[in-house]
N, CA, C, O and CB atoms as a CASP TS submission, in Angstrom:
PFRMAT TS
TARGET T0000
AUTHOR 0000-0000-0000
METHOD Language model
MODEL 1
PARENT N/A
ATOM      1  N   MET     1       4.342 -28.765 -34.526  1.00  0.00           N
ATOM      2  CA  MET     1       4.272 -28.861 -32.862  1.00  0.00           C
ATOM      3  C   MET     1       2.926 -27.104 -32.737  1.00  0.00           C
ATOM      4  O   MET     1       3.040 -26.033 -33.333  1.00  0.00           O
ATOM      5  CB  MET     1       6.670 -28.567 -31.839  1.00  0.00           C
ATOM      6  N   LYS     2       2.384 -27.327 -32.239  1.00  0.00           N
ATOM      7  CA  LYS     2       1.263 -26.693 -31.822  1.00  0.00           C
ATOM      8  C   LYS     2       1.319 -25.143 -31.856  1.00  0.00           C
ATOM      9  O   LYS     2       0.654 -24.313 -32.476  1.00  0.00           O
ATOM     10  CB  LYS     2       0.985 -27.162 -30.532  1.00  0.00           C
ATOM     11  N   ARG     3       2.533 -25.022 -30.812  1.00  0.00           N
ATOM     12  CA  ARG     3       2.911 -23.463 -30.731  1.00  0.00           C
ATOM     13  C   ARG     3       3.238 -23.042 -31.834  1.00  0.00           C
ATOM     14  O   ARG     3       2.921 -21.860 -31.970  1.00  0.00           O
ATOM     15  CB  ARG     3       3.971 -23.063 -29.884  1.00  0.00           C
ATOM     16  N   GLU     4       4.066 -23.766 -33.267  1.00  0.00           N
ATOM     17  CA  GLU     4       4.465 -23.207 -34.376  1.00  0.00           C
ATOM     18  C   GLU     4       2.981 -23.267 -35.019  1.00  0.00           C
ATOM     19  O   GLU     4       2.672 -22.437 -35.875  1.00  0.00           O
ATOM     20  CB  GLU     4       5.742 -23.966 -35.128  1.00  0.00           C
ATOM     21  N   GLU     5       2.298 -24.009 -34.702  1.00  0.00           N
ATOM     22  CA  GLU     5       1.349 -24.267 -35.568  1.00  0.00           C
ATOM     23  C   GLU     5       0.047 -22.573 -35.393  1.00  0.00           C
ATOM     24  O   GLU     5      -0.829 -22.001 -36.040  1.00  0.00           O
ATOM     25  CB  GLU     5       0.685 -26.084 -35.022  1.00  0.00           C
ATOM     26  N   MET     6       0.571 -22.499 -34.447  1.00  0.00           N
ATOM     27  CA  MET     6      -0.436 -21.122 -34.031  1.00  0.00           C
ATOM     28  C   MET     6       0.293 -19.901 -34.094  1.00  0.00           C
ATOM     29  O   MET     6      -0.227 -18.818 -33.825  1.00  0.00           O
ATOM     30  CB  MET     6      -1.056 -21.140 -32.459  1.00  0.00           C
ATOM     31  N   GLY     7       1.672 -20.060 -34.497  1.00  0.00           N
ATOM     32  CA  GLY     7       2.706 -18.862 -34.896  1.00  0.00           C
ATOM     33  C   GLY     7       2.627 -17.760 -33.950  1.00  0.00           C
ATOM     34  O   GLY     7       2.411 -16.554 -34.070  1.00  0.00           O
ATOM     35  N   VAL     8       2.877 -18.571 -32.930  1.00  0.00           N
ATOM     36  CA  VAL     8       3.664 -17.928 -31.454  1.00  0.00           C
ATOM     37  C   VAL     8       4.846 -18.227 -31.364  1.00  0.00           C
ATOM     38  O   VAL     8       5.207 -19.276 -31.898  1.00  0.00           O
ATOM     39  CB  VAL     8       3.181 -18.375 -30.084  1.00  0.00           C
ATOM     40  N   SER     9       5.572 -17.604 -30.835  1.00  0.00           N
ATOM     41  CA  SER     9       7.057 -17.502 -30.720  1.00  0.00           C
ATOM     42  C   SER     9       7.158 -18.309 -29.484  1.00  0.00           C
ATOM     43  O   SER     9       6.145 -18.748 -28.940  1.00  0.00           O
ATOM     44  CB  SER     9       7.719 -15.944 -30.619  1.00  0.00           C
ATOM     45  N   MET    10       8.402 -18.527 -29.003  1.00  0.00           N
ATOM     46  CA  MET    10       9.066 -19.540 -28.264  1.00  0.00           C
ATOM     47  C   MET    10       8.897 -18.414 -26.979  1.00  0.00           C
ATOM     48  O   MET    10       8.227 -18.605 -25.964  1.00  0.00           O
ATOM     49  CB  MET    10      10.779 -20.153 -28.876  1.00  0.00           C
ATOM     50  N   ASN    11       9.777 -17.061 -27.345  1.00  0.00           N
ATOM     51  CA  ASN    11       9.674 -15.851 -26.640  1.00  0.00           C
ATOM     52  C   ASN    11       8.354 -15.704 -25.448  1.00  0.00           C
ATOM     53  O   ASN    11       8.182 -15.823 -24.234  1.00  0.00           O
ATOM     54  CB  ASN    11       9.549 -14.773 -27.806  1.00  0.00           C
ATOM     55  N   THR    12       7.644 -15.392 -26.603  1.00  0.00           N
ATOM     56  CA  THR    12       6.179 -14.853 -26.395  1.00  0.00           C
ATOM     57  C   THR    12       5.494 -16.020 -25.398  1.00  0.00           C
ATOM     58  O   THR    12       4.686 -15.619 -24.560  1.00  0.00           O
ATOM     59  CB  THR    12       5.261 -14.683 -28.027  1.00  0.00           C
ATOM     60  N   VAL    13       5.761 -17.285 -25.461  1.00  0.00           N
ATOM     61  CA  VAL    13       5.047 -18.294 -24.646  1.00  0.00           C
ATOM     62  C   VAL    13       5.647 -17.719 -23.354  1.00  0.00           C
ATOM     63  O   VAL    13       5.021 -17.111 -22.486  1.00  0.00           O
ATOM     64  CB  VAL    13       5.350 -20.001 -24.995  1.00  0.00           C
ATOM     65  N   ALA    14       7.221 -18.063 -23.365  1.00  0.00           N
ATOM     66  CA  ALA    14       7.803 -18.273 -22.357  1.00  0.00           C
ATOM     67  C   ALA    14       7.720 -16.942 -21.405  1.00  0.00           C
ATOM     68  O   ALA    14       7.911 -17.067 -20.196  1.00  0.00           O
ATOM     69  CB  ALA    14       9.077 -18.740 -22.741  1.00  0.00           C
ATOM     70  N   GLU    15       7.423 -15.634 -21.997  1.00  0.00           N
ATOM     71  CA  GLU    15       6.870 -14.582 -21.404  1.00  0.00           C
ATOM     72  C   GLU    15       5.621 -14.642 -20.924  1.00  0.00           C
ATOM     73  O   GLU    15       5.546 -14.259 -19.756  1.00  0.00           O
ATOM     74  CB  GLU    15       6.915 -13.674 -22.112  1.00  0.00           C
ATOM     75  N   ARG    16       4.613 -14.989 -21.411  1.00  0.00           N
ATOM     76  CA  ARG    16       3.165 -15.409 -20.891  1.00  0.00           C
ATOM     77  C   ARG    16       3.054 -16.307 -19.750  1.00  0.00           C
ATOM     78  O   ARG    16       2.235 -16.275 -18.832  1.00  0.00           O
ATOM     79  CB  ARG    16       2.409 -16.092 -21.943  1.00  0.00           C
ATOM     80  N   ALA    17       3.996 -17.095 -19.959  1.00  0.00           N
ATOM     81  CA  ALA    17       4.047 -18.239 -18.948  1.00  0.00           C
ATOM     82  C   ALA    17       4.436 -18.105 -17.763  1.00  0.00           C
ATOM     83  O   ALA    17       4.041 -18.606 -16.710  1.00  0.00           O
ATOM     84  CB  ALA    17       4.734 -19.156 -19.277  1.00  0.00           C
ATOM     85  N   GLY    18       5.585 -17.087 -18.111  1.00  0.00           N
ATOM     86  CA  GLY    18       6.351 -17.087 -16.470  1.00  0.00           C
ATOM     87  C   GLY    18       7.561 -17.705 -16.326  1.00  0.00           C
ATOM     88  O   GLY    18       8.271 -17.929 -15.346  1.00  0.00           O
ATOM     89  N   LEU    19       7.670 -17.963 -17.630  1.00  0.00           N
ATOM     90  CA  LEU    19       9.035 -19.385 -17.215  1.00  0.00           C
ATOM     91  C   LEU    19      10.335 -18.387 -18.767  1.00  0.00           C
ATOM     92  O   LEU    19      10.301 -17.563 -19.681  1.00  0.00           O
ATOM     93  CB  LEU    19       8.063 -22.281 -18.012  1.00  0.00           C
ATOM     94  N   SER    20      11.307 -19.389 -17.966  1.00  0.00           N
ATOM     95  CA  SER    20      12.235 -18.942 -19.362  1.00  0.00           C
ATOM     96  C   SER    20      12.488 -19.534 -20.287  1.00  0.00           C
ATOM     97  O   SER    20      12.605 -20.758 -20.227  1.00  0.00           O
ATOM     98  CB  SER    20      13.347 -18.662 -19.269  1.00  0.00           C
ATOM     99  N   HIS    21      12.692 -18.674 -21.716  1.00  0.00           N
ATOM    100  CA  HIS    21      13.149 -19.240 -23.459  1.00  0.00           C
ATOM    101  C   HIS    21      13.377 -20.950 -22.448  1.00  0.00           C
ATOM    102  O   HIS    21      12.470 -21.721 -22.133  1.00  0.00           O
ATOM    103  CB  HIS    21      15.356 -18.136 -24.616  1.00  0.00           C
ATOM    104  N   SER    22      15.027 -21.116 -22.124  1.00  0.00           N
ATOM    105  CA  SER    22      15.416 -22.264 -21.903  1.00  0.00           C
ATOM    106  C   SER    22      14.416 -22.968 -21.289  1.00  0.00           C
ATOM    107  O   SER    22      14.852 -24.110 -21.431  1.00  0.00           O
ATOM    108  CB  SER    22      16.498 -22.266 -21.280  1.00  0.00           C
ATOM    109  N   THR    23      13.496 -23.069 -20.772  1.00  0.00           N
ATOM    110  CA  THR    23      12.839 -23.973 -20.155  1.00  0.00           C
ATOM    111  C   THR    23      11.528 -24.489 -21.008  1.00  0.00           C
ATOM    112  O   THR    23      11.043 -25.614 -20.888  1.00  0.00           O
ATOM    113  CB  THR    23      12.541 -23.408 -18.851  1.00  0.00           C
ATOM    114  N   VAL    24      11.128 -23.643 -21.734  1.00  0.00           N
ATOM    115  CA  VAL    24      10.369 -24.099 -22.619  1.00  0.00           C
ATOM    116  C   VAL    24      11.050 -24.807 -23.725  1.00  0.00           C
ATOM    117  O   VAL    24      10.623 -25.819 -24.281  1.00  0.00           O
ATOM    118  CB  VAL    24       9.642 -23.134 -23.018  1.00  0.00           C
ATOM    119  N   SER    25      12.329 -24.079 -24.037  1.00  0.00           N
ATOM    120  CA  SER    25      12.986 -24.913 -25.244  1.00  0.00           C
ATOM    121  C   SER    25      12.963 -26.667 -25.233  1.00  0.00           C
ATOM    122  O   SER    25      12.661 -27.608 -25.968  1.00  0.00           O
ATOM    123  CB  SER    25      14.611 -24.451 -25.252  1.00  0.00           C
ATOM    124  N   LEU    26      13.387 -26.446 -24.156  1.00  0.00           N
ATOM    125  CA  LEU    26      13.836 -27.743 -23.121  1.00  0.00           C
ATOM    126  C   LEU    26      12.722 -29.082 -23.467  1.00  0.00           C
ATOM    127  O   LEU    26      12.961 -30.143 -24.044  1.00  0.00           O
ATOM    128  CB  LEU    26      13.624 -27.174 -21.154  1.00  0.00           C
ATOM    129  N   VAL    27      11.254 -28.498 -22.791  1.00  0.00           N
ATOM    130  CA  VAL    27      10.750 -29.025 -22.923  1.00  0.00           C
ATOM    131  C   VAL    27       9.862 -29.792 -24.287  1.00  0.00           C
ATOM    132  O   VAL    27       9.380 -30.912 -24.456  1.00  0.00           O
ATOM    133  CB  VAL    27      10.586 -28.579 -22.213  1.00  0.00           C
ATOM    134  N   GLU    28       9.948 -28.478 -25.156  1.00  0.00           N
ATOM    135  CA  GLU    28       9.332 -28.625 -26.532  1.00  0.00           C
ATOM    136  C   GLU    28      10.390 -29.762 -27.343  1.00  0.00           C
ATOM    137  O   GLU    28      10.164 -30.674 -28.139  1.00  0.00           O
ATOM    138  CB  GLU    28       9.252 -26.955 -27.374  1.00  0.00           C
ATOM    139  N   ARG    29      11.559 -29.256 -26.760  1.00  0.00           N
ATOM    140  CA  ARG    29      12.821 -30.705 -27.320  1.00  0.00           C
ATOM    141  C   ARG    29      12.696 -31.917 -26.660  1.00  0.00           C
ATOM    142  O   ARG    29      13.361 -32.844 -27.120  1.00  0.00           O
ATOM    143  CB  ARG    29      14.559 -30.429 -26.998  1.00  0.00           C
ATOM    144  N   GLY    30      11.833 -32.181 -25.456  1.00  0.00           N
ATOM    145  CA  GLY    30      11.960 -33.688 -25.150  1.00  0.00           C
ATOM    146  C   GLY    30      13.272 -33.273 -24.115  1.00  0.00           C
ATOM    147  O   GLY    30      13.222 -34.179 -23.283  1.00  0.00           O
ATOM    148  N   LEU    31      14.006 -32.702 -23.868  1.00  0.00           N
ATOM    149  CA  LEU    31      15.326 -32.952 -22.931  1.00  0.00           C
ATOM    150  C   LEU    31      14.586 -32.640 -21.207  1.00  0.00           C
ATOM    151  O   LEU    31      15.169 -33.080 -20.216  1.00  0.00           O
ATOM    152  CB  LEU    31      16.897 -31.533 -23.462  1.00  0.00           C
ATOM    153  N   ARG    32      13.601 -32.043 -21.115  1.00  0.00           N
ATOM    154  CA  ARG    32      12.994 -31.902 -19.892  1.00  0.00           C
ATOM    155  C   ARG    32      11.896 -32.379 -19.452  1.00  0.00           C
ATOM    156  O   ARG    32      10.984 -31.905 -20.130  1.00  0.00           O
ATOM    157  CB  ARG    32      12.867 -30.939 -19.694  1.00  0.00           C
ATOM    158  N   LYS    33      11.414 -33.245 -18.471  1.00  0.00           N
ATOM    159  CA  LYS    33       9.808 -33.719 -18.289  1.00  0.00           C
ATOM    160  C   LYS    33       9.472 -32.455 -17.347  1.00  0.00           C
ATOM    161  O   LYS    33      10.127 -32.207 -16.334  1.00  0.00           O
ATOM    162  CB  LYS    33       9.471 -35.518 -17.419  1.00  0.00           C
ATOM    163  N   PRO    34       8.375 -31.680 -17.794  1.00  0.00           N
ATOM    164  CA  PRO    34       7.861 -30.612 -17.235  1.00  0.00           C
ATOM    165  C   PRO    34       6.763 -31.002 -16.345  1.00  0.00           C
ATOM    166  O   PRO    34       5.806 -31.656 -16.760  1.00  0.00           O
ATOM    167  CB  PRO    34       7.482 -29.704 -18.198  1.00  0.00           C
ATOM    168  N   THR    35       6.918 -30.489 -14.738  1.00  0.00           N
ATOM    169  CA  THR    35       5.874 -30.708 -13.869  1.00  0.00           C
ATOM    170  C   THR    35       4.611 -29.898 -14.877  1.00  0.00           C
ATOM    171  O   THR    35       4.501 -29.241 -15.913  1.00  0.00           O
ATOM    172  CB  THR    35       6.246 -30.018 -12.177  1.00  0.00           C
ATOM    173  N   LEU    36       3.652 -30.570 -13.564  1.00  0.00           N
ATOM    174  CA  LEU    36       2.212 -30.208 -13.927  1.00  0.00           C
ATOM    175  C   LEU    36       2.070 -28.928 -13.738  1.00  0.00           C
ATOM    176  O   LEU    36       1.045 -28.594 -14.332  1.00  0.00           O
ATOM    177  CB  LEU    36       1.159 -30.882 -13.191  1.00  0.00           C
ATOM    178  N   ASP    37       2.731 -27.711 -13.041  1.00  0.00           N
ATOM    179  CA  ASP    37       2.511 -26.426 -13.347  1.00  0.00           C
ATOM    180  C   ASP    37       3.173 -25.954 -14.349  1.00  0.00           C
ATOM    181  O   ASP    37       2.655 -24.911 -14.749  1.00  0.00           O
ATOM    182  CB  ASP    37       2.695 -25.705 -12.422  1.00  0.00           C
ATOM    183  N   THR    38       4.384 -26.360 -15.121  1.00  0.00           N
ATOM    184  CA  THR    38       4.755 -26.011 -16.217  1.00  0.00           C
ATOM    185  C   THR    38       3.979 -25.984 -16.895  1.00  0.00           C
ATOM    186  O   THR    38       3.290 -24.989 -17.118  1.00  0.00           O
ATOM    187  CB  THR    38       5.507 -26.471 -16.637  1.00  0.00           C
ATOM    188  N   LEU    39       3.825 -27.417 -17.590  1.00  0.00           N
ATOM    189  CA  LEU    39       2.341 -27.447 -18.540  1.00  0.00           C
ATOM    190  C   LEU    39       1.381 -26.710 -18.336  1.00  0.00           C
ATOM    191  O   LEU    39       0.863 -26.276 -19.365  1.00  0.00           O
ATOM    192  CB  LEU    39       1.613 -28.569 -18.535  1.00  0.00           C
ATOM    193  N   LEU    40       0.916 -26.380 -17.346  1.00  0.00           N
ATOM    194  CA  LEU    40      -0.507 -25.497 -17.184  1.00  0.00           C
ATOM    195  C   LEU    40       0.129 -24.345 -17.709  1.00  0.00           C
ATOM    196  O   LEU    40      -0.175 -24.037 -18.861  1.00  0.00           O
ATOM    197  CB  LEU    40      -1.280 -25.243 -15.525  1.00  0.00           C
ATOM    198  N   ARG    41       0.942 -23.654 -17.106  1.00  0.00           N
ATOM    199  CA  ARG    41       1.337 -22.402 -17.496  1.00  0.00           C
ATOM    200  C   ARG    41       2.057 -22.437 -18.885  1.00  0.00           C
ATOM    201  O   ARG    41       2.448 -21.312 -19.196  1.00  0.00           O
ATOM    202  CB  ARG    41       2.194 -21.827 -16.432  1.00  0.00           C
ATOM    203  N   ILE    42       2.346 -23.404 -19.812  1.00  0.00           N
ATOM    204  CA  ILE    42       2.445 -23.332 -20.926  1.00  0.00           C
ATOM    205  C   ILE    42       1.244 -23.104 -22.054  1.00  0.00           C
ATOM    206  O   ILE    42       1.122 -22.275 -22.956  1.00  0.00           O
ATOM    207  CB  ILE    42       3.050 -24.259 -21.013  1.00  0.00           C
ATOM    208  N   THR    43       0.174 -24.517 -21.479  1.00  0.00           N
ATOM    209  CA  THR    43      -0.928 -24.647 -22.039  1.00  0.00           C
ATOM    210  C   THR    43      -2.023 -22.905 -21.978  1.00  0.00           C
ATOM    211  O   THR    43      -2.648 -22.441 -22.932  1.00  0.00           O
ATOM    212  CB  THR    43      -1.526 -26.060 -21.189  1.00  0.00           C
ATOM    213  N   GLY    44      -1.943 -22.405 -20.812  1.00  0.00           N
ATOM    214  CA  GLY    44      -2.207 -21.178 -20.550  1.00  0.00           C
ATOM    215  C   GLY    44      -2.028 -20.221 -21.792  1.00  0.00           C
ATOM    216  O   GLY    44      -2.663 -19.968 -22.817  1.00  0.00           O
ATOM    217  N   ALA    45      -0.984 -19.859 -21.265  1.00  0.00           N
ATOM    218  CA  ALA    45       0.101 -18.566 -22.399  1.00  0.00           C
ATOM    219  C   ALA    45      -0.341 -19.432 -23.826  1.00  0.00           C
ATOM    220  O   ALA    45       0.050 -18.730 -24.758  1.00  0.00           O
ATOM    221  CB  ALA    45       2.605 -18.558 -22.058  1.00  0.00           C
ATOM    222  N   LEU    46      -0.926 -20.535 -24.310  1.00  0.00           N
ATOM    223  CA  LEU    46      -1.046 -20.909 -25.624  1.00  0.00           C
ATOM    224  C   LEU    46      -2.769 -20.406 -25.892  1.00  0.00           C
ATOM    225  O   LEU    46      -3.207 -19.794 -26.866  1.00  0.00           O
ATOM    226  CB  LEU    46      -0.626 -22.694 -25.814  1.00  0.00           C
ATOM    227  N   GLU    47      -3.610 -20.953 -24.543  1.00  0.00           N
ATOM    228  CA  GLU    47      -5.116 -20.691 -24.347  1.00  0.00           C
ATOM    229  C   GLU    47      -5.438 -21.881 -25.154  1.00  0.00           C
ATOM    230  O   GLU    47      -6.066 -22.008 -26.205  1.00  0.00           O
ATOM    231  CB  GLU    47      -5.811 -19.153 -24.893  1.00  0.00           C
ATOM    232  N   ILE    48      -4.977 -22.526 -24.558  1.00  0.00           N
ATOM    233  CA  ILE    48      -4.887 -24.091 -25.031  1.00  0.00           C
ATOM    234  C   ILE    48      -5.365 -25.359 -24.241  1.00  0.00           C
ATOM    235  O   ILE    48      -4.660 -25.488 -23.240  1.00  0.00           O
ATOM    236  CB  ILE    48      -3.507 -24.385 -25.225  1.00  0.00           C
ATOM    237  N   LYS    49      -6.222 -26.242 -24.332  1.00  0.00           N
ATOM    238  CA  LYS    49      -6.625 -27.116 -22.709  1.00  0.00           C
ATOM    239  C   LYS    49      -5.627 -28.184 -23.005  1.00  0.00           C
ATOM    240  O   LYS    49      -5.354 -28.656 -24.108  1.00  0.00           O
ATOM    241  CB  LYS    49      -8.554 -27.909 -22.386  1.00  0.00           C
ATOM    242  N   LEU    50      -5.038 -28.543 -21.635  1.00  0.00           N
ATOM    243  CA  LEU    50      -3.831 -29.587 -21.337  1.00  0.00           C
ATOM    244  C   LEU    50      -4.703 -31.015 -21.880  1.00  0.00           C
ATOM    245  O   LEU    50      -4.446 -31.629 -22.915  1.00  0.00           O
ATOM    246  CB  LEU    50      -3.252 -29.639 -19.340  1.00  0.00           C
ATOM    247  N   TRP    51      -5.617 -31.300 -21.049  1.00  0.00           N
ATOM    248  CA  TRP    51      -6.191 -32.460 -21.395  1.00  0.00           C
ATOM    249  C   TRP    51      -6.362 -33.209 -23.254  1.00  0.00           C
ATOM    250  O   TRP    51      -6.446 -34.437 -23.290  1.00  0.00           O
ATOM    251  CB  TRP    51      -7.529 -32.127 -20.721  1.00  0.00           C
ATOM    252  N   PRO    52      -6.385 -32.785 -24.027  1.00  0.00           N
ATOM    253  CA  PRO    52      -6.506 -32.902 -25.277  1.00  0.00           C
ATOM    254  C   PRO    52      -4.791 -33.670 -25.310  1.00  0.00           C
ATOM    255  O   PRO    52      -4.506 -34.858 -25.161  1.00  0.00           O
ATOM    256  CB  PRO    52      -6.945 -31.301 -26.140  1.00  0.00           C
ATOM    257  N   LEU    53      -4.052 -32.726 -25.512  1.00  0.00           N
ATOM    258  CA  LEU    53      -2.424 -33.091 -25.743  1.00  0.00           C
ATOM    259  C   LEU    53      -1.906 -34.254 -25.032  1.00  0.00           C
ATOM    260  O   LEU    53      -1.024 -35.004 -25.450  1.00  0.00           O
ATOM    261  CB  LEU    53      -1.470 -31.924 -25.265  1.00  0.00           C
ATOM    262  N   ILE    54      -2.794 -34.380 -23.446  1.00  0.00           N
ATOM    263  CA  ILE    54      -1.757 -35.227 -22.917  1.00  0.00           C
ATOM    264  C   ILE    54      -2.812 -36.573 -23.318  1.00  0.00           C
ATOM    265  O   ILE    54      -2.566 -37.650 -22.775  1.00  0.00           O
ATOM    266  CB  ILE    54      -1.209 -34.897 -21.067  1.00  0.00           C
ATOM    267  N   ARG    55      -3.882 -36.479 -24.196  1.00  0.00           N
ATOM    268  CA  ARG    55      -4.366 -37.860 -24.830  1.00  0.00           C
ATOM    269  C   ARG    55      -3.788 -37.960 -26.254  1.00  0.00           C
ATOM    270  O   ARG    55      -3.639 -39.053 -26.801  1.00  0.00           O
ATOM    271  CB  ARG    55      -6.062 -37.976 -24.914  1.00  0.00           C
ATOM    272  N   ASP    56      -3.494 -36.896 -26.788  1.00  0.00           N
ATOM    273  CA  ASP    56      -3.035 -37.181 -28.151  1.00  0.00           C
ATOM    274  C   ASP    56      -1.640 -37.831 -27.656  1.00  0.00           C
ATOM    275  O   ASP    56      -1.044 -38.622 -28.389  1.00  0.00           O
ATOM    276  CB  ASP    56      -2.929 -35.751 -29.250  1.00  0.00           C
ATOM    277  N   GLY    57      -1.162 -37.482 -26.436  1.00  0.00           N
ATOM    278  CA  GLY    57       0.346 -37.628 -26.602  1.00  0.00           C
ATOM    279  C   GLY    57       0.154 -39.306 -25.915  1.00  0.00           C
ATOM    280  O   GLY    57       1.146 -39.954 -26.250  1.00  0.00           O
ATOM    281  N   GLU    58      -0.705 -40.060 -25.171  1.00  0.00           N
ATOM    282  CA  GLU    58      -1.117 -41.115 -25.137  1.00  0.00           C
ATOM    283  C   GLU    58      -0.886 -42.199 -25.983  1.00  0.00           C
ATOM    284  O   GLU    58      -0.362 -43.302 -25.829  1.00  0.00           O
ATOM    285  CB  GLU    58      -2.018 -40.931 -25.062  1.00  0.00           C
ATOM    286  N   THR    59      -1.537 -41.463 -27.147  1.00  0.00           N
ATOM    287  CA  THR    59      -1.853 -42.495 -28.458  1.00  0.00           C
ATOM    288  C   THR    59      -0.673 -42.415 -29.317  1.00  0.00           C
ATOM    289  O   THR    59      -0.479 -43.165 -30.274  1.00  0.00           O
ATOM    290  CB  THR    59      -3.248 -42.064 -29.434  1.00  0.00           C
ATOM    291  N   VAL    60       0.310 -41.237 -28.841  1.00  0.00           N
ATOM    292  CA  VAL    60       1.495 -41.506 -29.727  1.00  0.00           C
ATOM    293  C   VAL    60       2.797 -42.766 -29.122  1.00  0.00           C
ATOM    294  O   VAL    60       3.604 -43.519 -29.666  1.00  0.00           O
ATOM    295  CB  VAL    60       2.210 -39.887 -29.892  1.00  0.00           C
ATOM    296  N   GLN    61       2.413 -42.443 -27.773  1.00  0.00           N
ATOM    297  CA  GLN    61       3.171 -43.037 -26.848  1.00  0.00           C
ATOM    298  C   GLN    61       2.446 -44.907 -27.571  1.00  0.00           C
ATOM    299  O   GLN    61       3.138 -45.755 -28.133  1.00  0.00           O
ATOM    300  CB  GLN    61       2.734 -42.292 -24.854  1.00  0.00           C
ATOM    301  N   SER    62       1.295 -44.979 -27.341  1.00  0.00           N
ATOM    302  CA  SER    62       0.914 -46.352 -27.511  1.00  0.00           C
ATOM    303  C   SER    62       1.321 -47.044 -28.621  1.00  0.00           C
ATOM    304  O   SER    62       1.736 -48.201 -28.677  1.00  0.00           O
ATOM    305  CB  SER    62      -0.341 -46.471 -27.486  1.00  0.00           C
ATOM    306  N   LYS    63       1.106 -45.917 -29.862  1.00  0.00           N
ATOM    307  CA  LYS    63       1.692 -46.423 -31.026  1.00  0.00           C
ATOM    308  C   LYS    63       3.181 -46.785 -31.303  1.00  0.00           C
ATOM    309  O   LYS    63       3.566 -47.439 -32.273  1.00  0.00           O
ATOM    310  CB  LYS    63       1.384 -45.599 -31.851  1.00  0.00           C
ATOM    311  N   ARG    64       4.081 -46.194 -30.171  1.00  0.00           N
ATOM    312  CA  ARG    64       5.524 -46.433 -30.360  1.00  0.00           C
ATOM    313  C   ARG    64       5.872 -47.748 -29.582  1.00  0.00           C
ATOM    314  O   ARG    64       6.879 -48.422 -29.800  1.00  0.00           O
ATOM    315  CB  ARG    64       6.409 -45.165 -29.831  1.00  0.00           C
ATOM    316  N   SER    65       4.827 -48.050 -28.563  1.00  0.00           N
ATOM    317  CA  SER    65       5.091 -48.992 -27.914  1.00  0.00           C
ATOM    318  C   SER    65       5.024 -50.599 -28.815  1.00  0.00           C
ATOM    319  O   SER    65       5.616 -51.664 -28.637  1.00  0.00           O
ATOM    320  CB  SER    65       4.174 -48.773 -26.774  1.00  0.00           C
ATOM    321  N   ALA    66       4.311 -50.277 -29.520  1.00  0.00           N
ATOM    322  CA  ALA    66       3.615 -51.500 -30.457  1.00  0.00           C
ATOM    323  C   ALA    66       4.459 -51.463 -31.362  1.00  0.00           C
ATOM    324  O   ALA    66       4.634 -52.586 -31.834  1.00  0.00           O
ATOM    325  CB  ALA    66       2.098 -51.386 -31.087  1.00  0.00           C
ATOM    326  N   GLU    67       5.199 -50.518 -31.925  1.00  0.00           N
ATOM    327  CA  GLU    67       5.844 -50.860 -32.772  1.00  0.00           C
ATOM    328  C   GLU    67       7.290 -52.068 -32.605  1.00  0.00           C
ATOM    329  O   GLU    67       7.946 -52.388 -33.597  1.00  0.00           O
ATOM    330  CB  GLU    67       6.059 -49.623 -33.178  1.00  0.00           C
TER
END
């Protein structure tokens, strides 16, 4: 997971993004589909760009669909 690779705690992301810890947790675990605003807040908190993550997610989804 990108956040863990960066060594950033979930609490830090939540605080920087102005979101609750539970929201960040639910998004990370795939239990909540985030809004664009939530995604932008999380990527902003991590200081990363959103588009590469979306592109990578599309690639993973395409591979799963092909199986």
